[in-house]
N, C-alpha and C positions, 0 to 999 in steps of 0.2 A: 852550811846547814841552817835551815830556817827555825827560828825560835818563836814560840807563841807562849802565851800566859793563860793559866786556867783561872777558874772562878775566884780562887783564894789568892791570885796573884803570883803563884809559883810558876817558874819557867818550865817548858817542855820542849825537847828537841825533836823536830820531825825527821824521820828517816826517809828511805826511798818511797816513791809513789807507787801505790798498789792498783789503782784504778782511777779512770777519769769518767765522769758523767756530765750531763747537761747542766747540773747545778754547781758542781764542784769537783775536787780531787780528794782521794782517800789516801792518807799517808800512814806509814809505820810511826810508832812512837818509840823513841830510844829509851830502853829501860823499862818499858811496859809492854811486854809481848802479847799480853792477852787483850790489848785495846788498840784502837786505831783513831786517827783524827780525820774528820771531814772538814775541809776548808772551802768555803763558798768562793766562786769566781767573782761575784759582785757583792758589793755591801748589801746586808739585809736590812729589812725595816725594823723599826723599834718594837713593833708588836711581835715580828718573828723572833727578835732576840729575847723578848720577855718570855714568849712561849718556850724557848729552849731552856732558859733559866728555871722556868717552873718544871719542865719535864726532868731536868737534872735533880731538882730538889725531891721529886717524886720517884726517883729510880728505887725500884724494889726488886728483891731476889726473883719473885714470881714473873716480873717483867724481864729481867735480864736473861732469865733462862730460855725465853722463847722469842726474844726481840733484840734487835741492835738499838736499844734504848739509850738516849743520851744520858751520860752520867756526869758529864762537866761541860762547861762552855769554854771557848777559847777566843782570846783577844791578841791582836798584834802588840798591844801595850797593856799594862795592868789597868790603865784608866781609859782605853779605847772602847770602841763599841765591839760587840760580839762579831766574830768572823767565822766561827765554826764551833765544833763540839767534839767530845770524845765519846766513843761508843765501844761496845764489846767487838772483838775482832771474830770474824766468821771463817773457819778454815775447813776445807773439803766439802762445803755445801755447794749445791747447784740449783739454778732456778727450777721452779716446779715444773714447768713445760718440758724440761729434759726428762722428767720422770714419766708424765702421762702420755707423751707421744711416742708411739711404738718405735719409730726409727731413732728418735733422740735416745730412748731408753736403752735400746741395744748397745749404744756407745758409752752413755753416761752411767746407767744403772744395769749392767748386763745380768746381774744376780737377781734382779727384782721380779717377782711373780705377782699375781693379783692379790695375794694376801699382804704383800709388801705395800701395794697401793692402798689397800683397805686401811692398813695400820698407819700410812702417812696421812690419809684422809682424818682418821681418829686423832692423830696429833695435831692436825691443822685446826680442827674443832676445839681442841684443848687450848691452842694458842689464842683463838679468838675469845674463848671463855675467860682467859686470864686478863685479856685487855679490857673486856666489858666489866669484869669484876672490880677493876680499879676505877670505873666511871668514865672510861675513854671510849672513843669509836675510831675505827681504822679509816673509814671514809673511802680512800682510793683503793678498793680491793680489786686486785688484778694479779695476773701470774708473775709480773715482773717484781712484785713486792714480797714474794714467798720463795724461800729456798729450803732444800731438802738435803739431809746428810745420807751417807750410805747406810745408815742404821734407821732410816726413815723418820729421824728427828726433823722438826720443823722450825724454822725461825722466820720472823716478819722483819723486813728490812725498810729502809726509808721512813723510819718512824717520825722524822721531823715534818712529814706531811699529814699525821694522824690529827684527828680532832680531839683536843685535850681540854679536860675540865680541871681547873686548878684555881685554888684561892677565890672562889665565887665568879670566876671569869672563864669564858668559853673561847678557845682558840680554834677557829674552823679550819677545815680542810678544803682548799681551793682548787683541788685537782681531781681528776677522775678519768676513767675509760668507759665510753659509752656502752661497749660490748659486755661490761660487767656492772652496769648500773641498773638499779631497781626500775621497773616500768613507770612508777609514779614520778620518777626524776628525769625521765628521758626527755630531752629537748631543753632542760633548764640550764642556766649557767652554774658552773660549779663555784664561781666566786661568791662568797657570801652565803653559800647554801648550808643549811644546818642539817646535819645527818643524825641518824639514830641507830641503835643496835639492830633494828628491824631492817634497815637499809644494808648494813653489814651482813645480816642473815642471808639476804639475797645473793651477794657475792660469794659468801661461804658455800651455799648450796651449788652455785656455778662451779666453783673449784672442786668440790667433792664429786659433782657429775663428770667433770673432765678426768679426774683420777680413776673413777670406776668405769668409765665408758671410753677409755683409750684416746682421750683428747677430743672427743665429740663435744660440740657446744650444744646445749639442749635446745636452742632456738635456731640452729642452722640445720633445718631439715628440708625435706622436699615439699614445696608449696604448690598446691593443686589448683590455685586460682590463676588469674591473669597477671602477667608481669612478674618482676622479680620481688623477692622478700628479703630485704637486707636484715641483718641480725638486729640492729637497732629497732627497726620497725617491728620485727617479730617479738622483741622483748616488750615494746610499748603496748602492742596489742595481746600480749600473753599467749602467744602461739607456741606453746610447749610441744615439740615435735614428737616426744616419746610417751607422753602421758595417756591415761585411758580415754581422755576426751579430744585427743589430737585430730581425729577424723572430723570432728565438728568444727574445728578451726582450720580445715583444709590442709593440714600438715601430716607428714609421716616421716618416720626416721630415715636417715641415709642408708644405702645398701651396706651390707656386711658390718653392721653394728651389733653389739651385744644386746639381746632382747631385753627390754625393760622388765619383763615378767621373771627374768632370772633372779632378780634381787627379792628378798623377802619382803612381805607387806609393810613391816615397820619402816623400812627404808624407802620403798616406793611411795608410801603415804607422806613421808617428809618431803620428797621431791614434789609431789603433787600440790602440797600445801605451800611449799616455797615459790612455785612458779604459777600459782593460781592468780586470778585478778585480785588485787589487794582487798576489795570489798568482800570477796568470797572467801579469802584465805583464813579469816579469823585469827590473824597473827601468824607470821612466818615461824617455823621452828627455829629455836635459838641454838646457840652453840652447845649447850648442854644436851639438848635433845639429839643432835648429831652424835655427840660424844657417846651417849648411851646406846644408840642404835648401831653405830659403827663397831663398838666393843662387842655387842651381841652377835653382829655378822661375823666379825673376825673369829669369834669362839665357834661358829658353826661351820667353818669352812673344812673341806676335806680335799685330799689329793686325788687326782684322776688315776685310774688303774692303768691306762694306756700311756700317759704322759705326766711324769711326776711333777712338772712345773705347772701344770693346770691345776688351779685350786677353784673351787666353786662350793655354794651352799650344799650341805649334805641332804637337804630336803629334796633336791632335784634327783630325778631318775637317772639322768645321763649328763655327761660333761658338755656344757655348751661351748667350750673353747674348741674342742675337737671339731664339732660341727661348724663352728664359725671359721676356723683355719682351713678346713677342707673346702668350705664354699668360697672363701675369699682368696685362698692360696697365699695367705700371709701368715708368718709365724709371729704371734704377739709376744711371746716370751721365748728367750734363749735357754737352751739346755745348759746347766752348769758344767764347766770343763774340769771336772774333778779328778779325772783319771788320765794316766799316761796313755799313749797310743797303744802300747803293747798290752795294757791291761784290758782294753776293749775288745781285742781280737778274740772271738769265740766266747764272749762273756755270756753267762747264762746262770741257771741255778745249779749248785754243785750236785754231782752224782745223779743228773737227770739222764735217764735212758728212755729214748722215744719208743723203741720197740717194746721194751718192758711195760712202759706206761700204757701203750696201746693195747697190750695183751690184757691187762687189768680192766680196760674199758670194755673190751670184747667179752670178758667173762661175765659181765652183767647181762643176764638173760632178759630179753625184752618182755613186756606184758602180753604181746601178741594182740591181734585184732579179734575182737569178740563181740558178736551182735548182741544188742540189748535183748534180754529174755522177755518172754511174754507169759508170765505165770497165770495159772488158773486157780480159783479157789479150791482148797483141799477138802473142805467140808460142804455139805449141802446147804444151799441158801434158802431160808424160810422167809417168805414175804412178811412184812409188818402188817398185820391186819388193821382195818379201820376200827377205831373205838366205837363203842355202842351208840353214843350221841350222834356221831357222823353217819352210821349206817342208818339210823332212824331218819335224819335229815335227807339222806339219799333216797330213802323210800318215799318220804313226803314230797320231795321234788319230783320223783317219777309220777306220783298220783296227780301233782298240779300240772305236769307237762301233759299227762294224758287227758285231763279234764280241758285244758286250754285248747289242745289239738282237736278234741271232739267237738268243743263249742265252735271253733273256727270252721271246722268241716260241715257242721250242720248249717251255719250261716251262709256258707258258700253255695251249699245245695238249694237253700231257701231263696237266697237272693243273689243269684249268680252274677247279675251286672254289677254287684258292688264288692266282688271278690278283691278288687284292688285295695279295698279299705280293710277287709277282715284280716288279711294276712299281717299287715303292719300292726293292727291292734293286737293280734295274737302274740307277735314278737314283744310288743310293749308290755303286755300282760305278763308274759313270762319273765321279763326283766324285773318287773316290780314284785312279783310273787315269790320267785325262787329264792332259796337261801344259798348265799355264796360260800359257805364254809367249806364244802366238799371241793369246790373249784380251787379254793385258796390251799387245800391240802395237796391237790394235784400239782399245783404250781410248785409248792415247797419241795415235793419229791422230784420234780422234773429238774429244779435248780440243783438238787443234790447230785443228780445224775451229770449235769453239765459240769459241776465243780470237779467231780471224779474224772471226767474226760479231760478237762483243762489240766488237771494235775498230771495226767499221762503225758500230755504235750510237754509240759514243764520238765518231768523226769527224762523224757526223750532228748531235750535240749541239754540237760545236765549231763547225760551219758555222752553225747557227742562231744561235749566240751571237755569233760574231766575224766572220762572212763575209757577212752580209746587209747591206742598206742601212738597217736599222733605226736603228743608232746615229747615222748621218749625218742621217736624216730627223728624228730626235728633237731633235738639237742644232739643226737649221735651224729646227725649229718653235719652240724656245726662243729663238733669235735673233729670229725673227719677232715673238714676244711681247714681247721687249725693245724692238724697234722701235716697236711699237703703244704700249708704256708711255712711251717717250721722247716720242712725238708728243702725248700727253696730259698730260705733267707740268706744263706751264705753266697749263692749265686747271684741273688738280687743286690747284695751289698757290693760284690766284686763288679758287677755291671755299673752300679751308681759311681763307684770310685773310678772306673775307667771313664765314665761320663764326665767326672769332674776334670780329668786329664785332658780330654778332648775339647772341653769348653772353656779352657783357660781364658781366652780372649773375652768371651762373654762375661765370665766371672769377674775378671779384673775391671772390665768396663762397668759392671753393676756396682762393684764395691767403690769405684771412683765416683760414680753418680750419686751413690748413697752417701758419700762423705760431704756433699754440697746440700746444705739445707736452705729452703726457701726463706726462712725467717732471718737468716744470716746475711742476705745480700739485698741490695736495692734493685728491684725489677720495675721497669717503667709501667706505671698504671696499676701496680699491685699495692693496695693499701692494707692497713691493718685488719680491717674487717674482712678483706679478701683472704688473707692468710688464715684467719680463723675459720672461715668457710672451707678452705682447702683442707686444712687440718682435720675438721669434722667429717671429711670425705676420705681420710687416709692419705692425703697427699702432702707429704712433709719434705721429700728430697727431690733432686732432679730425677732420680730413678722412678719416682711415682708419677712424673709428669708425661702424660700420653694424652693424645687427642681423645681416645676413647674414654679415659678417666676423668678428663675435664668436662666432657659432655654433659654429665649428670650433676655437676656442681651448680647450685643456684647462683646467679650472677654471671655465669660464663656462657650463656646462650644468646643473649641480646646482641645489638649492635656494638655496644661498648664492651660486652662479654667476649666478642670475637677478637677485639683488640687485646684483651687481657690473655686470651688463649694463645694468640700469636706471639705475645712477649714472652709467656712461659716456655713455649715450644722453641722459640729462638734462643733462649737462655740454655735450654737443654742441648740444643744443636751445638752452640758455641762451646759448651763443656765437652761434648762428644769429639769436636774437632781438636780440642786441647789433649785429649786423652792419647797416651802412648802405651802400646802393648809391650810388656817386657817378657820375652820367652824365657829368661833365665830364672824367673821367679819360681816356676814349677807350681805344683799344687800346694795350696795353703795347708800346712799340717793341721791347723785348727779346724778348717773345714772338713777334712778327712776325720778328725776326731769326733767332731759333731755328728757326722754321718754315721760313723761306727756306733756312737753312743745311741742314737736313734734306733739303729737295728738291735743293739743289745737290750735296750728297754722293750722293744718289741718282742724279742725272743723271751725275755723273762716274763712278760704278760702271757704269752702263749703257753709257755711251760706251766705257769701257775694254773691257768685254765685247764690244761690237760691233766694236771695232777689232781685237780678237784673233780674231773670228770667222772671217775668211778663213783664217788660218793653221790654226785649230783644225779647220775642215772639210777642209782639205787634208790634215792629218795623219790624220784620221779615214778619208778616202777611200783615202790611201796604205796605212794599216794594213789596211783591208778587203781591197784588191787583194792585199796581201802575204799575208794570212791565207788568201785563196782559192787562190793559187798553192801555198802550203805544204800546204794540206789536200788539194788535187788531186794532188799527188805522193804524199801519204800514202795517198790512195784508190787509186791505181794499184798500189802496193805491197801494199796490203790485198786488192785484187781478185786478184792474183797468189797471195798466201798462201791465200786461200780456195778458189780453183780447184785449187791444188796439194793442199790438204787434202782436197777432194772426190774428186780423182783417186786419191790414195793409199789412200782407203777402198774404192775400187772394185776393188782387187786381191783383196779377200776375197770368198768365196762370199756370195751375197745372203742365204742362209738364216742364215749364222753372223752376218752384219751386222744382220739383222732380229732375231735372238734377242738379240744384245748390246743393241740399242736397246730391246727390251722389258724387259730386265733393268734398264737405266738408267731407264726411264719408271716 
């Protein structure tokens, strides 16, 4: 048994090895069940040893709660150089990519729904805030340095790589992952690079995006320009594929992704700021900004009425997951297996009687189809007379018109060759000498008539929209379709169960391929950036690898891309050849239970809608009758206004009114 000495010179006995990595081995510590020891393969530098010693001195409960923070150093002898350190033990946690990737999640976090992912993102932001509050920077932000518990708790690991500020000295982080590095740092050497919390903020936004968008990388979209767009280049050029300005950067999201607009503006605004060009971002949102926004989002989630594992913002009219799963054919979240198989047979609402419910629905009388009435004024309409000043102006205008016409006629008779001149002069004289007050009154009364007729058009549109029996008939038809669906649910369930029995070979092969993850094997030519691009297009396992699916992934269509496609297809083909069908397995009881639960949930949803049907129809009928009464009253007033406007126009001489209408036409 290996013996090492802590910083105070006391011996510690190492137990069995728990894991092995590129830098060292992690061991149990005899007598200290809550802690483990990390021992390096190679001797570390004096600077690294000083860094670990300072980290151990700065160990704080707020850090130990969210990170595997060093609490002590380890030496082979009390006077020897540091060879490792002691840190809190992490039990039951998994790397964060096992949570945000749908295929990984079904195995590692089968109980997780979207609210779980939102809560995990919130806890991730809290962990970043705790690190920054102590004056440190994570530096190497990537999925491999974050683990999550079944309760959505988050811990940061590999803390010995953090950038630490201690005793007036800065210990840098000399490692990083380009696909999670801020654009202003792309292409730079990580060795000797000084990081800031703003750089961490970029990585935090990336991980939050991965959690909320099912493992999609925000810069792994479809590039509409020429050639390929690797993730590192897209980050460097700030080509955020999901944002409001993605089209201006020739980018668009991959197919079958959660729409960006599903998230509320406080969250989308944070993503826009985090992924904008640094000069335009005005400072990336920090961990506290994400903490507040994600807490608010978590409080605003509701469950889908069709599928209880679908959670989405309550401000949305419809469940985006239902539409996304229907379009993609992928179930992003598993139904919880809470019930025994027998409990699911015939599951539905207690005491539900379909015939009785349908009788109550039919008992609601429809409002019927009724044509819009055309009321006439009930009292005689008296035209509004012209005021005395206007009648006097009207007489003066008539005298002026007669005088000008007489003068023009006399001039024409006396000087016939100049008739082309006298007529324009007469028109000009009339324009200068007449008083326009009467014309303005004609125009005002004509506009009143136009307004009354426009109101009639609006009332007719309102009647067609709200006062017909169309809404009642449409809802009744929808309820009738639900009744038919309810009657056939049992037959459809039995058909699908039989299909499970006949498709056993295909189901076993699918399960076998789904158990082989791309990120768990070495495939020739498939690099880290390729795996991220594949994951952003929903390709995580051998079951997802098809020529059709790979065709749309950036980087898999050029000459080298064909080689990558061939390597992936060859890997899947090799797995298929290894597969052995076992006819003795029979139908997986869990698959049958999930199928029955899906139908049980569908039945409960239909029964709830049918039970609410009578009240819905009664409300629709009442609203239609109410709208008819209100519109009918409005029609009576409109008819009065139109008749009054027509009568008011008749006080003018027909010639003047006709002239005015020609001028308006």
